[in-house]
N, C-alpha and C positions, 0 to 999 in steps of 0.2 A: 397387231393383226396376225400374230403368230398362229394362234389357234384357228382363226378364220382361214389363213393361208393353207394350213394343213387340211382343213375341210375342203377348200377349193381345189387342192392338188389331187384329191382322191376322186375316183369316178362316181360322183354322186349326181343326183338329178337336180336340174335347175327348173324353177318356175319363172318364166320370162314374161313380165308384165309390160304391155305397151298400151297406147291410147288409140282407140278407133277414131275415125273421122268425125263421128257424132259425139265424141267426148267420153264414151263409155269405155270401161276397161276391157282388155283382152289379155288372157293369161294362157300360156302354152308351156307344156313340159319340153325341155330341150336337153340334149347332151351338149357338152361344152369342153373346152380346154382352157386352163388359166395360164397365161404366159405374159411376162413382162408387165404385170399390173393390169392386164386386160382379160376379159372373158371373150372367147371366140366361139361363135355358134355357126354351124354350117346349115344351110337351108337352100330354098330356091326363091327367086324374086317373086314368084306367084303366091307365096304364103302371106297370110295376114300379118305375121310378126315382121317380115321383111318390109312389107308396104307401110305398116304403121311406124316402125322405127325410122324409115326414110322420111316420113312426113312430120313426125314429132320425135326429135332425136333423144328425148329423155325417156328412160325406162327404169324398171325395178326388177331385180332378180333375187329370188330366195333359193339358196342351195341348202338342201336338207340331207343330213347324214343318212345313208341307206340303212344303217344298223341302229340308229337312234333318232326317231322322228322329232325328238325334242331338242336336238342340236341343229342349229342353222346359222347361216350367214345371210344377213339381209343387206343387199347392195343397191345403192342408188347408182345408176349407170347412165352414160351418155354415149351416143354413137360416135365412134372415132372415124370409122371408114367401113365401106362395103367393097369387097374385092371379088372379082370373078374367081370361081373354083371349078372351071369346066373339066379339068383333068382329075378332079376329086382328091387332090393332094391333102387339103385341109380336112375334108369330109372323111377320107380314109384314116387319117391320123386320129381323129376323134372317135370313129367307130372302133379302131384298134384298141383304144383306151378302155372302151366299155365291153367289147365282145372278144377281143383278141384276133379279129378278122377285119379285112377291108369292108367298106360299106357295100352291101349287096345290091342295092337298087341303082344300077349303072345307067339307066335309060332316061332319067330326068334331065331336062335342059334348063339352062339358066341357074345353075348351081353358083352360090355365092358364099363367102365367109363374112360374117358380121362381126366386127371388132367393137367391143364395148369397153370404154374406159370406166374404171371403178372410181366414182367421185367420193363416195363414203361407204363405210362398212360397219355394220353392227353385228357382233357375234353374240349368240344367245344359246344358253343351255338351260332348259327348265329342270329343276330339281324335283323329281317325282318319286 
């Protein structure tokens, strides 16, 4: 997982897939941080991704290299925990990673950090 770990360590975008209550897929772009074998995504409890992963703890994440869309890590994930982030500590750390600044939208209530354990990882680079 060395190449995948390098990809996950960089500020790339994640496509976070969850399952809606009716069984249909829901995919949302997310910023994340990879730490201790887990992806951490900051959001609010009101988002569909937070509601969905709370109800069905299995998900899928695809992280694509910002500079090469043909390089990606495909991750099967399972919810480890959801923790409050009311002081925006996790959210700010993630925003700092992508923008170099704290997260600007300070007014949202119900901020949480979603911790996703990586169950399996497939690293792929298409040769074009």
